[in-house]
C-alpha positions as CSV (number, residue, x, y, z in Angstrom):
1,M,55.9,80.4,102.4
2,Y,58.7,79.8,100.6
3,S,59.8,80.7,97.0
4,Q,60.3,78.2,94.4
5,E,64.0,79.5,93.9
6,S,64.5,79.2,97.6
7,I,63.4,75.7,97.8
8,S,65.4,74.8,94.9
9,G,68.4,76.3,96.7
10,R,67.9,74.4,99.6
11,R,67.8,71.0,97.5
12,R,71.0,71.8,95.8
13,G,72.8,72.9,98.9
14,R,71.6,70.1,101.4
15,P,74.5,67.4,102.6
16,E,74.1,63.8,102.6
17,P,71.4,62.2,105.0
18,T,72.8,60.6,108.0
19,A,71.9,57.0,109.2
20,E,69.2,58.4,111.3
21,T,67.6,60.1,108.5
22,L,67.9,57.5,105.9
23,S,66.3,55.0,108.5
24,G,63.4,57.4,109.1
25,L,64.0,58.8,112.5
26,A,65.0,62.3,111.7
27,C,63.8,64.8,109.3
28,L,65.4,65.1,106.0
29,V,65.2,69.0,106.1
30,C,65.3,70.1,109.9
31,A,66.9,67.1,111.3
32,T,64.2,66.8,114.3
33,D,64.5,63.5,115.9
34,Y,61.2,61.5,115.6
35,R,61.9,59.7,118.7
36,A,61.3,62.9,121.2
37,A,57.7,63.0,122.5
38,S,57.1,66.5,121.2
39,A,58.5,65.8,117.2
40,P,56.0,66.9,114.7
41,E,54.1,64.3,112.3
42,A,56.3,62.6,109.8
43,V,55.3,62.3,106.1
44,V,57.2,60.4,103.2
45,V,58.3,63.1,100.9
46,S,60.8,60.9,98.8
47,H,62.9,57.4,98.5
48,R,66.3,56.5,98.2
49,D,67.8,53.2,97.6
50,G,64.0,51.9,98.2
51,R,63.7,53.2,101.4
52,P,61.4,56.1,102.2
53,L,62.7,59.4,103.7
54,L,60.5,61.5,105.9
55,A,60.4,64.9,106.7
56,C,57.9,67.0,109.1
57,R,54.2,67.7,107.8
58,G,54.1,71.0,106.5
59,T,57.2,73.5,105.7
60,C,60.0,70.7,105.6
61,A,57.6,68.6,103.5
62,R,57.1,71.4,100.9
63,M,60.7,72.0,100.9
64,A,61.6,68.3,100.5
65,G,59.0,67.3,98.0
66,G,56.9,70.1,96.9
67,S,53.8,69.2,99.0
68,V,53.1,69.9,102.8
69,D,51.5,66.6,103.0
70,G,54.3,64.5,101.2
71,L,53.4,61.6,99.3
72,D,50.2,59.6,99.3
73,E,52.3,57.0,101.6
74,T,52.0,56.1,105.2
75,P,55.5,55.8,107.0
76,L,56.3,52.6,109.1
77,P,55.5,53.0,112.8
78,L,58.3,54.6,114.7
79,D,58.8,51.5,116.8
80,E,59.6,49.6,113.2
81,R,61.6,52.1,112.3
82,V,63.6,52.1,115.3
83,R,64.1,48.3,115.6
84,R,65.4,48.3,111.7
85,H,67.9,51.2,112.7
86,Q,69.0,49.4,115.5
87,D,69.2,45.9,113.5
88,A,71.4,48.0,110.8
89,V,73.7,49.5,113.6
90,H,74.5,46.1,115.0
91,R,75.1,44.7,111.7
92,D,77.5,47.4,110.5
93,A,79.6,47.3,114.0
94,P,82.5,45.2,114.3
95,H,81.9,41.6,116.0
96,E,83.8,41.3,119.3
97,D,83.8,37.2,119.0
98,A,86.0,37.7,115.7
99,P,89.4,35.7,116.3
100,N,92.0,38.3,117.5
101,E,95.6,37.6,116.2
102,D,98.2,38.2,119.3
103,A,101.5,39.7,117.5
104,S,103.1,39.1,120.8
105,Q,102.9,35.3,120.2
106,P,105.3,33.5,117.8
107,D,104.0,32.3,114.6
108,A,104.2,28.3,114.8
109,R,105.6,28.4,111.3
110,H,108.7,30.0,112.3
111,Q,109.6,27.9,115.0
112,G,112.4,25.4,114.8
113,D,115.0,25.3,112.0
114,P,115.6,28.7,110.2
115,S,115.9,27.2,107.0
């Protein structure tokens, strides 16, 4: 298996989790997309900002949290994780119905007497 030193080194060198990882759609360690039909079973290995972080059961879970089975916690169903991720993406996206100021139109305050 992996030594404690290699696991610790992996933890120190890990980049910030992606939006998909934070939503529980990708493995924290290997970035496997759980939406794929052949994806391995995901287990909760940690929490960040009150949200569970998932890893593939086995080696990834051991590298992320020290146990091949993760924490004693059941992850949300995949369809719920997908729905929450999509809601968050839509909430953060710019709104198309926001008023759009047209710079080519003169401002009504500047029309008339130039005093």
